[in-house]
N, C-alpha and C positions, 0 to 999 in steps of 0.2 A: 504494500500500500504506500501511496505517496504520503509522506509524513505530515504534510500540511493539510491535506484534504481527504484522506482515506480513499482516494481513487486508486484502483488497481494499476499496477505498473506492468508494462509489456514485458513478457519473458522471452519473446522472440519477435524479431522484426526482419521481414524478408521482402525484398523488392524483385518482382519479375519484370524485367525490361521488355520482354516480348508482349506481355499483356498490359504493361504499364499499370501494374497493380501492386500496392504495398499491403502486405498482410501482417497484422499485429495480433499476436496471441497474448492473452493476459493471464495473470496469476489466479484470477477468479474463474477461469475456464472459458471466458468469452474469447472469440476470435472474429475479426472482421477483415474483409478485403476492401481496401480503399482504392478507388481509381485515382490516378495522378490528377485527372481533371477535377474530381471531387475535392481532393486536398488543395488544389490550386485555387479553385473558386471559393473555398472556405478557409483561405489563408488567414491566420490571426494577425497579419500585418496591418499597420495603419493605412498602407496603400490600398488595401481591400476593405477593411472594416471602418476606416475613417477614424477621426479623433473624437467623435461624439455621435450619439444616436442620430440617425438620419443622414450621416455622411458616408454611408457605405457606397462602394463603387461596384456595380454589377460587372462581373468578369465575363467577357465573351471571347469566342474564338480559341478556347482552351481544350477543345475536344481531343487533340493529339499531343498535348503537352506531356513531357517525360520528366521524371526525376533523374537528375544527373548525380547528385550526391546526397547522402544522409549523414549529418554530422551531429554527434552528441553535444548537448548543452547541459553541462553539469550532470546531476542525477535526476533531473526533473523534466527534460524535454529533448527534442531533436530539432535541428534546423534542416529544412528541405531546400535544396537548390534545384530549380527547374530549368529546363532548356530554353525557356523564354526569358532567362536572366533574372527571374524573380527569386530573391534569396533573403528577404527580410522577415519572413515569418518564423517565429519560434513556437513550435507545436508542443505545448506542455502535455504531460501525460493526461491531465484533466481534460484538455481540449480534444485530444485524440479520442479519449474514451467517450466524450459527449458526441463527437462526430460519428463514432461507431454506433453508439446506442440510439442515436436519432437519425441515422443515415436515410431511412425511407422518407421521413417527413422533411428533412432538410433538402433532399434531392428533389422531391415534389415541389417544394417551395422555390427552389432555384429554377426549375423548369417553368413554373408559373410566372416568375418574374421575367424570364426571357420572353415568354409568350405575350405578357402584358406590354413589353417593349417592341413586339413585332420581330423578334430575333429568332432565327432558326439555328439549331445546332446542326453542324455538318462537318464531315471529314474534308481534308484537303482535296482528295480526289473528287468529292462531290462539289466542292467549291469551284474547282477547275472545269467541271463539266457544265457549270451554269453560265 
């Protein structure tokens, strides 16, 4: 458990470059597969979340983003470096656990926000075909 919050700490962190999926297994038995896109659009950085409620910046065009590096940050977090040069988010164990636990609702919310803005998700090959 994270000493400050009682959040389970990951016991295993594995990135599959081919599927662009980060799998975290936790000491409480939970395990989630986080797509790089999901982690990128829910980055805890000020660039994404803003400095105050309502300042959030909707992330678009991240369908094919990849994680280039995973760097430990003390005993409480990791920093993810993405191939779109985003590297300012520190993903605490608390935040990652919340992202896993709420993945379905957070993803639906993200898709709804894209739809509300009239933005479609598509791969590079789909973009090139249009």
